[in-house]
C-alpha positions in Angstrom: 60.6 47.8 -66.9 63.2 48.7 -64.1 66.7 47.3 -64.5 67.8 45.7 -61.3 71.3 44.6 -60.2 71.7 42.0 -57.5 74.9 42.2 -55.4 77.3 39.2 -55.2 76.3 38.6 -51.6 72.7 37.8 -52.4 71.4 34.3 -53.4 71.0 33.9 -57.1 67.5 32.4 -56.5 66.2 35.8 -55.8 66.7 36.8 -59.4 64.1 34.2 -60.4 61.4 35.8 -58.2 62.0 39.3 -59.5 60.5 38.5 -63.0 58.6 41.7 -63.2 62.0 43.5 -63.5 65.0 43.2 -65.9 67.3 41.6 -63.3 70.9 40.6 -63.4 73.5 39.6 -61.0 76.9 41.3 -60.5 78.7 38.2 -61.6 76.7 37.9 -64.8 77.4 41.4 -65.9 81.1 41.1 -65.0 81.2 43.5 -62.0 82.2 40.9 -59.5 84.9 42.1 -57.1 84.3 45.8 -57.6 84.0 47.8 -54.5 80.8 49.7 -53.6 81.6 53.2 -55.1 83.0 51.7 -58.3 80.2 49.2 -58.5 77.6 51.9 -58.2 79.3 54.0 -60.9 79.5 51.0 -63.3 75.9 50.0 -62.6 74.7 53.5 -63.4 76.8 53.7 -66.5 75.2 50.3 -67.6 71.6 51.7 -67.1 70.7 49.9 -63.9 68.2 51.7 -61.9 68.1 49.7 -58.6 71.0 48.0 -56.8 69.9 45.3 -54.3 72.5 44.3 -51.7 72.8 42.6 -48.4 75.6 45.0 -47.4 74.3 46.7 -44.2 77.2 49.3 -44.2 76.6 50.7 -47.8 74.2 53.4 -46.5 76.9 54.9 -44.4 79.7 54.4 -46.9 78.2 55.9 -49.9 76.5 59.3 -50.6 73.6 58.5 -52.9 72.6 62.3 -53.3 72.6 63.1 -57.1 72.8 59.4 -58.1 70.7 58.0 -60.9 70.5 54.7 -59.1 68.5 53.6 -56.0 69.8 51.1 -53.4 67.6 48.5 -51.7 69.4 46.9 -48.7 68.3 43.6 -47.2 69.0 43.0 -43.5 70.1 39.5 -44.2 71.4 37.9 -47.4 70.4 34.3 -46.5 67.8 32.7 -48.8 65.9 31.2 -45.8 65.2 34.7 -44.5 65.0 36.5 -47.9 62.4 34.1 -49.6 59.5 34.9 -47.2 60.1 38.6 -47.8 60.1 38.6 -51.7 56.8 40.6 -51.9 58.3 43.3 -49.7 61.5 43.4 -51.8 59.5 43.7 -55.0 57.5 46.6 -53.5 60.7 48.3 -52.4 62.3 48.0 -55.9 59.1 49.0 -57.7 58.9 52.2 -55.5 62.6 53.1 -55.4 63.5 56.5 -56.8 67.0 57.6 -58.0 69.2 58.5 -55.1 67.2 56.8 -52.5 68.1 54.1 -50.0 65.5 51.6 -48.8 66.1 49.0 -46.1 64.0 45.8 -46.2 63.9 43.9 -42.9 64.3 40.2 -43.6 65.1 39.3 -40.1 68.5 38.3 -38.7 70.5 35.2 -39.4 72.1 33.4 -36.4 74.3 30.4 -36.4 73.5 29.8 -32.7 71.1 26.9 -31.9 68.4 27.7 -29.6 68.9 26.4 -26.0 66.8 23.5 -25.1 64.0 24.5 -22.8 64.2 23.4 -19.2 62.1 20.3 -18.4 58.7 21.1 -17.1 57.3 19.9 -13.8 56.7 16.2 -13.5 
């Protein structure tokens, strides 16, 4: 059973849907507040195999070559967008290999309200 660590920027509800893995949150294991490089080192040292995050820049900030942990990055950390993609997230975790980076497109969150459409012909 893969050990999975969820970043602090993800909804805790996701952990409940990843029951086929041994899943913990950054807060639960005491890693809250650690920066990416240090967080990945601590996660590896603690035996986690996959780190799931909503951080879109991690791919460019961290070199995963030679790492024993894989990273799965979600395009949006908002539950309303993540929940319909749980199956794709599970697939990405199940197929993650050490040192890999996988992006799961969950859509994009926007605070903008859609503009009302123009009234139609009378």
